[in-house]
N, C-alpha and C positions, 0 to 999 in steps of 0.2 A: 390571312396567312402570315402577315408580319407580326401580327399579335401573338399567334401561336409560337412563332419562332422566338420572340422576346420572352415569352413565358418559359419556354424550352431552355433558353440560355440562363434565366434566372434559377430555374430547377437545377440546372447542372451546376451552377455556382454554389447553390445551397448543399447540393450533395457533396461537392468537393469540400466545402467548409466543414459539413458534418463528419466526413471521413477523417479529416485532419483532427478534429477534436476527439473522436473515438481512438485514433492512433496515439495522441498525447495522453489521453486517460489511460490507456492500456500500458504505455511506458511508465507512467506514475505508479500504477498499481503494482507492475512488475518490480519497481524499485522499492515500493513499500513491503512487499513480500519478502524481498531479499534482506531488508533491514530487520523484519520480524524474525526471520530464520536466525540471522546473526545474533540478535539480542537473545532468542530462546537458547542458541548454543552457549552463549555467555552465562546465562543463568544456570544451565545444566552443569557447566564446567565449574562454576562457583559452588554449586551444591556438592559436587563430588569432592572438590578441595576441602570443604568445610567438615570438620571432624564432628562425629556425634557426641553430644554432651558438651558442646562449646557454649560459652556464655550467650551467643545469639540464640540458642534453643531454650534457654532457661525462661520460665515463666516469671514475670517480675512479681515481687510480694505485694500483696494486698493490705491495705492499712485499714 
């Protein structure tokens, strides 16, 4: 019986550790998604501000 209780305690500790890992990973994923959205918004805003026919749109000459 003591062996089963020890295994159960280890399993509970492992479960708690895994839950904490998943929680931290989800926080990291959420932060990365927020950063990607912010970068996408910056790129879209830069595209809107850039005038068509600007030097950035021109194809460089080929030699």
